[in-house]
C-alpha positions as CSV (number, residue, x, y, z in Angstrom):
1,M,89.4,128.0,99.1
2,P,87.2,127.9,102.1
3,L,87.2,125.1,104.6
4,L,84.7,122.4,104.2
5,N,82.5,120.6,106.8
6,R,82.3,116.8,107.1
7,E,79.1,116.9,104.9
8,A,80.5,119.0,102.2
9,L,83.9,116.9,102.0
10,A,81.8,113.8,101.7
11,R,79.9,115.3,98.9
12,E,83.1,116.5,97.2
13,L,84.9,113.1,97.7
14,D,81.4,111.2,96.8
15,C,81.4,109.2,99.8
16,C,79.5,109.0,103.3
17,G,80.1,111.1,106.3
18,R,81.0,107.6,108.0
19,T,83.8,107.2,105.6
20,I,85.4,110.6,106.3
21,Q,85.2,109.9,110.1
22,N,87.3,106.6,109.5
23,L,89.8,108.4,107.4
24,E,90.3,110.9,110.2
25,K,91.1,108.0,112.4
26,R,93.8,107.1,109.7
27,G,95.2,110.8,110.0
28,L,92.9,112.8,107.4
29,P,94.2,116.4,107.9
30,I,91.6,118.3,109.9
31,V,91.5,122.1,110.9
32,R,89.4,122.6,114.2
33,V,87.1,125.5,114.3
34,G,86.0,125.6,117.7
35,D,84.8,122.0,118.3
36,S,83.9,121.4,114.7
37,P,86.2,119.8,112.2
38,R,86.9,121.5,109.1
39,Y,88.8,120.3,106.0
40,D,90.9,121.9,103.3
41,L,90.1,120.2,100.2
42,A,93.7,120.6,98.6
43,A,95.2,119.1,101.9
44,V,92.7,116.2,101.9
45,R,93.5,115.4,98.3
46,D,97.3,115.4,99.0
47,W,96.7,113.2,102.1
48,L,94.6,110.8,100.1
49,A,97.3,110.2,97.5
50,G,99.7,109.2,100.2
51,D,97.6,106.8,102.2
52,P,97.4,103.2,100.8
53,V,93.9,102.7,101.9
54,A,92.8,106.1,100.9
55,R,94.4,105.4,97.4
56,V,91.7,102.7,97.1
57,L,88.9,105.3,97.8
58,Q,90.4,107.3,95.2
59,G,90.0,104.6,92.7
60,Y,86.6,103.9,93.9
61,L,85.6,107.5,93.4
62,E,86.9,107.1,89.9
63,C,84.7,104.0,89.2
64,N,81.4,104.0,87.4
65,V,78.2,102.9,89.6
66,A,78.3,99.3,88.3
67,Q,82.1,98.9,89.4
68,R,81.4,100.5,92.8
69,A,79.3,97.7,93.9
70,E,82.1,95.5,93.7
71,V,84.2,97.6,95.7
72,R,81.8,98.4,98.5
73,A,82.5,95.4,100.3
74,C,86.2,96.5,100.9
75,F,85.0,99.6,102.5
76,E,82.7,97.8,104.8
77,V,85.8,96.0,106.3
78,I,87.8,99.2,106.3
79,D,84.9,101.0,108.2
80,K,84.7,98.2,110.9
81,D,88.4,98.2,111.3
82,P,90.3,101.4,111.0
83,T,93.6,99.6,111.7
84,L,93.6,98.3,108.1
């Protein structure tokens, strides 16, 4: 599978680029191609399965649109504090 850029990964995970950047701070696996970050989707999914906050993201991605509104507040906190 080809490596994805941040925008493509965000589309695959149905989240925004800012969330990807915050997950990078938590240890999301990155492959550098020059100065550009790239992502192996399989490696990212494996990492998401092992990170407690990322598991919340996975649950969020599986929610319907109405349920996502309830969860969005959690991500606002996570986006502001990557140490959580």
